[in-house]
C-alpha positions as CSV (number, residue, x, y, z in Angstrom):
1,X,38.0,47.1,57.9
2,X,40.9,48.9,56.3
3,X,43.1,51.9,56.8
4,X,44.7,53.8,54.0
5,X,48.3,55.0,53.4
6,X,49.0,58.0,51.2
7,X,51.8,57.4,48.6
8,X,53.2,60.1,46.4
9,X,53.6,59.1,42.7
10,X,55.3,61.2,40.0
11,X,53.2,60.8,36.8
12,X,54.8,63.5,34.5
13,X,57.2,66.4,34.1
14,X,56.4,69.6,32.2
15,X,59.0,71.4,30.2
16,X,59.1,74.2,32.6
17,X,60.5,71.8,35.2
18,X,57.4,71.6,37.4
19,X,56.5,68.2,38.5
20,X,52.9,67.0,38.7
21,X,52.5,64.9,41.8
22,X,49.4,62.9,42.6
23,X,48.7,61.0,45.8
24,X,46.9,57.6,45.6
25,X,45.6,55.6,48.4
26,X,46.8,52.1,49.0
27,X,44.5,49.9,51.1
28,X,46.4,48.2,54.0
29,X,44.4,45.8,56.1
30,X,44.1,46.3,59.8
31,X,46.2,43.6,61.3
32,X,44.4,41.0,63.4
33,X,45.8,39.3,66.5
34,X,46.2,35.7,67.6
35,X,44.1,34.6,70.6
36,X,45.1,31.7,72.8
37,X,44.7,30.2,76.3
38,X,47.7,30.6,78.6
39,X,46.1,28.7,81.5
40,X,42.6,27.4,82.1
41,X,41.4,30.8,83.3
42,X,43.8,33.2,81.5
43,X,43.4,34.3,77.9
44,X,46.2,36.1,76.0
45,X,46.5,37.6,72.5
46,X,49.4,39.0,70.5
47,X,49.8,42.8,70.6
48,X,48.5,44.7,67.6
49,X,51.2,46.8,65.9
50,X,49.0,49.0,63.8
51,X,50.0,52.7,64.1
52,X,46.4,53.9,64.5
53,X,45.4,51.2,67.1
54,X,42.6,52.4,69.4
55,X,41.3,49.4,71.5
56,X,40.8,45.7,72.1
57,X,37.4,44.2,72.8
58,X,37.3,40.7,74.2
59,X,34.0,38.7,73.5
60,X,32.7,35.4,74.8
61,X,30.0,33.2,73.3
62,X,28.6,29.7,73.5
63,X,28.0,29.9,69.7
64,X,31.0,28.9,67.5
65,X,29.9,31.6,65.0
66,X,30.2,34.3,67.7
67,X,26.8,35.7,66.5
68,X,25.4,35.9,70.0
69,X,28.4,37.3,71.9
70,X,29.0,39.1,75.2
71,X,31.6,41.8,75.7
72,X,33.8,40.7,78.6
73,X,36.7,43.2,78.5
74,X,37.7,46.4,76.8
75,X,41.1,48.2,76.9
76,X,42.8,51.0,75.0
77,X,46.3,49.9,76.1
78,X,48.1,48.2,73.3
79,X,50.2,46.0,75.5
80,X,47.3,45.0,77.8
81,X,46.9,41.6,76.1
82,X,46.1,39.3,79.1
83,X,42.8,38.7,80.8
84,X,41.9,36.5,83.7
85,X,38.4,35.0,83.4
86,X,35.9,35.0,86.2
87,X,34.1,31.7,86.6
88,X,30.9,33.4,85.3
89,X,32.8,34.2,82.0
90,X,33.7,30.6,81.1
91,X,32.1,30.7,77.6
92,X,32.9,28.0,75.1
93,X,34.3,30.4,72.5
94,X,36.3,33.7,72.6
95,X,37.4,36.3,70.1
96,X,39.2,39.7,70.2
97,X,38.2,42.6,68.0
98,X,40.8,45.4,67.3
99,X,39.6,48.9,66.4
100,X,41.7,51.7,64.8
101,X,41.2,55.5,64.7
102,X,39.1,55.1,61.5
103,X,36.8,52.8,63.5
104,X,37.8,49.9,61.2
105,X,37.6,46.5,63.0
106,X,39.6,43.3,62.6
107,X,38.8,40.1,64.4
108,X,41.2,37.5,65.9
109,X,40.7,33.8,65.5
110,X,37.8,32.2,67.3
111,X,39.3,30.2,70.2
112,X,37.5,27.2,71.6
113,X,38.6,27.4,75.3
114,X,36.0,25.2,77.0
115,X,33.7,22.3,76.1
116,X,31.3,20.0,77.8
117,X,32.0,16.3,78.3
118,X,29.2,14.4,79.9
119,X,27.8,17.6,81.5
120,X,31.2,18.6,82.9
121,X,32.8,21.9,81.8
122,X,36.3,20.9,80.7
123,X,39.3,22.6,79.0
124,X,42.7,21.5,77.7
125,X,44.0,22.1,81.3
126,X,41.6,19.7,82.9
127,X,43.7,17.0,84.6
128,X,41.1,14.6,86.0
129,X,37.7,13.4,84.9
130,X,36.2,11.1,87.5
131,X,32.7,10.0,86.6
132,X,32.5,6.7,88.3
133,X,28.9,5.3,88.6
134,X,27.2,8.5,87.4
135,X,24.4,6.7,85.3
136,X,26.0,8.1,82.1
137,X,24.4,7.0,78.8
138,X,25.3,7.5,75.1
139,X,28.6,7.3,73.4
140,X,32.0,8.7,74.4
141,X,32.4,12.0,72.5
142,X,35.4,12.4,70.2
143,X,35.9,15.8,71.9
144,X,37.4,13.9,74.8
145,X,40.6,13.9,72.8
146,X,40.9,17.6,73.4
147,X,41.7,17.0,77.1
148,X,45.4,16.7,76.4
149,X,46.5,17.3,80.0
150,X,44.2,14.7,81.5
151,X,46.0,12.2,83.8
152,X,43.0,10.3,85.1
153,X,39.9,9.2,83.2
154,X,37.4,7.1,85.1
155,X,34.1,6.2,83.4
156,X,33.6,3.0,85.3
157,X,30.1,1.6,86.1
158,X,27.9,3.5,83.6
159,X,25.8,2.6,80.6
160,X,28.0,3.9,77.8
161,X,27.6,2.4,74.4
162,X,29.3,2.6,71.0
163,X,33.0,2.4,70.2
164,X,36.0,3.7,72.1
165,X,36.9,6.8,70.0
166,X,40.4,6.8,68.4
167,X,40.9,10.3,69.8
168,X,41.6,8.6,73.1
169,X,45.1,8.3,71.7
170,X,45.6,12.1,72.1
171,X,45.5,11.7,75.9
172,X,49.2,11.0,76.2
173,X,49.4,12.2,79.8
174,X,47.0,9.6,81.1
175,X,48.2,7.4,84.0
176,X,44.8,5.9,84.9
177,X,42.2,4.9,82.3
178,X,39.1,2.9,83.2
179,X,36.0,2.1,81.0
180,X,35.2,-0.9,83.0
181,X,31.5,-2.1,83.4
182,X,29.8,-0.3,80.5
183,X,28.2,-1.6,77.2
184,X,31.0,-0.5,74.9
185,X,31.3,-2.4,71.6
186,X,33.8,-2.6,68.7
187,X,37.6,-3.0,68.7
188,X,40.1,-1.5,71.1
189,X,41.6,1.3,69.0
190,X,45.3,0.9,68.1
191,X,45.8,4.5,69.3
192,X,45.8,3.2,72.8
193,X,49.4,2.5,72.2
194,X,50.1,6.2,72.4
195,X,49.3,6.2,76.1
196,X,52.8,5.4,77.2
197,X,52.5,7.0,80.7
198,X,49.6,4.6,81.5
199,X,49.9,2.6,84.7
200,X,46.3,1.3,84.9
201,X,44.1,0.1,82.1
202,X,40.7,-1.3,82.9
203,X,38.4,-2.3,80.0
204,X,36.7,-5.3,81.6
205,X,33.0,-6.3,81.4
206,X,32.1,-4.6,78.1
207,X,31.3,-6.1,74.7
208,X,34.6,-5.2,73.0
209,X,35.4,-7.4,70.1
210,X,38.0,-8.1,67.4
211,X,41.7,-8.6,68.1
212,X,43.7,-6.7,70.7
213,X,46.0,-4.3,68.9
214,X,49.6,-5.1,69.1
215,X,50.3,-1.5,70.0
216,X,49.0,-2.3,73.5
217,X,52.5,-3.7,74.2
218,X,53.9,-0.2,73.9
219,X,52.4,0.5,77.3
220,X,54.4,0.3,80.5
221,X,51.9,-1.7,82.5
222,X,52.4,-4.6,84.9
223,X,50.2,-7.1,83.1
224,X,50.4,-9.6,85.9
225,X,48.7,-7.3,88.4
226,X,44.9,-7.5,88.2
227,X,44.6,-4.1,89.7
228,X,46.6,-2.6,86.8
229,X,45.2,-4.5,83.9
230,X,41.6,-5.7,83.5
231,X,40.3,-6.8,80.2
232,X,38.2,-9.9,81.0
233,X,34.5,-10.2,80.2
234,X,34.6,-9.0,76.5
235,X,34.6,-10.8,73.1
236,X,38.2,-10.3,72.2
237,X,39.7,-12.8,69.8
238,X,43.0,-14.6,69.8
239,X,45.8,-14.6,69.0
240,X,46.7,-12.2,71.8
241,X,49.7,-9.8,71.7
242,X,52.9,-11.4,73.1
243,X,53.0,-9.0,76.1
244,X,49.8,-10.6,77.3
245,X,51.2,-14.1,77.3
246,X,53.0,-15.3,80.4
247,X,56.1,-17.6,80.3
248,X,53.8,-20.7,80.9
249,X,51.9,-19.9,77.7
250,X,48.8,-18.6,79.5
251,X,47.4,-15.2,78.9
252,X,46.3,-12.3,81.0
253,X,43.1,-11.6,79.1
254,X,40.9,-13.6,81.4
255,X,37.5,-15.0,80.3
256,X,36.5,-13.9,76.8
257,X,33.5,-14.9,74.7
258,X,35.1,-16.1,71.5
259,X,31.9,-17.4,69.9
260,X,32.1,-15.0,67.0
261,X,35.8,-15.3,66.5
262,X,37.1,-16.9,63.3
């Protein structure tokens, strides 16, 4: 995967004034390109600047190693670096190969454009994931943190187990977040405090335990409204953060099973 550049080198001079000139070949790597996602259905890559550029080949695969890959698009135009995917071409992974006149090949980065969350094909451009009462089981995958443009996440009324992953804190565009009525356990991750655009937080009727992280007070939620904040029916332990205590000294946490609290 290399091209070669001839370089003249003077290695000696004879008394007669004739120079002996040899050419050596210096290996110069074929320059790869950077592949990225412009929108959900549009892939782009940087233009290759190699003098002997011949073509780009765009491949898709559902294998992160790109061993089993499908050719999606081919072009011999150097500045043709954008491709709009058809829905049948929504592979999980993509890569661009660059070929030069010597038929040397360099490959771009492998880009993970799509991934599956609870059977739904998602990308970084997914804005809503509404899976209310879908009989979901298992744990919430950490990959959910890749949905950085998500504004609404509703997993209410399922049978989800395990902890709330800390990667939830990556979903900084969320305005609505509900895990209500599942079988989730463990603490509420402190990363929930990153969700500063959140208007609705519903975690009621699970088996969440431990103390409520103080970072929850970083959220701009109307704690008084039961439609906005629901956390009852868990095993969360006092003392509760100050934002959850009303002026009368009562809290907005509702009924909690504190049997196992110290």
